[in-house]
Steps between C-alpha positions, in 0.01 A plus 500: 500500500274722286424431140442773253294439190687587183303509178610271223668675212204410276267681744721808494520491120124461476446797732745709297321400180166598651636835616651566157172415326316727743731790407451428128121495537502821703707671229269369224193619689656847536564509122140402428369766738721760331374390159131525592290697256160652560195413296492854363864481390436163336190630323691805372793288381276258314299784347827650375574170327169498311594747221802298388358150553358475146839589351690229683599174334340188650834392652532838674146469636575151627816618676319790667217275617760254632655780706166615640287186543593208720185290457153512345230275645163455331208380711264337248207464739452876538703617204723703730867550429771559757825670394803489729756767423873464560601708799784682322386472140392859448823626659704277266307628200544862612874448554535353150308794355724749680810319376374506140449877498 
């Protein structure tokens, strides 16, 4: 008599969950790759924002910075500052600007 190993239903469910999460992460990675922006494009977009920045209300400035900046880290020992931008922030801002016009 031969025995065949059958996975427990919890093992099958776990494997299905892992495969589903893998598909979700692959799709998210593809979206991030599609949304990539070059340094030159970012520089040009931010330079285009400069002329109107002074005319914006503080709440508008805060909202724009919230879209663009994920985190700011200050290193007190050297006085350096590290700014982490949101991966899709500039695209979101551009889409809102297109919708408003």
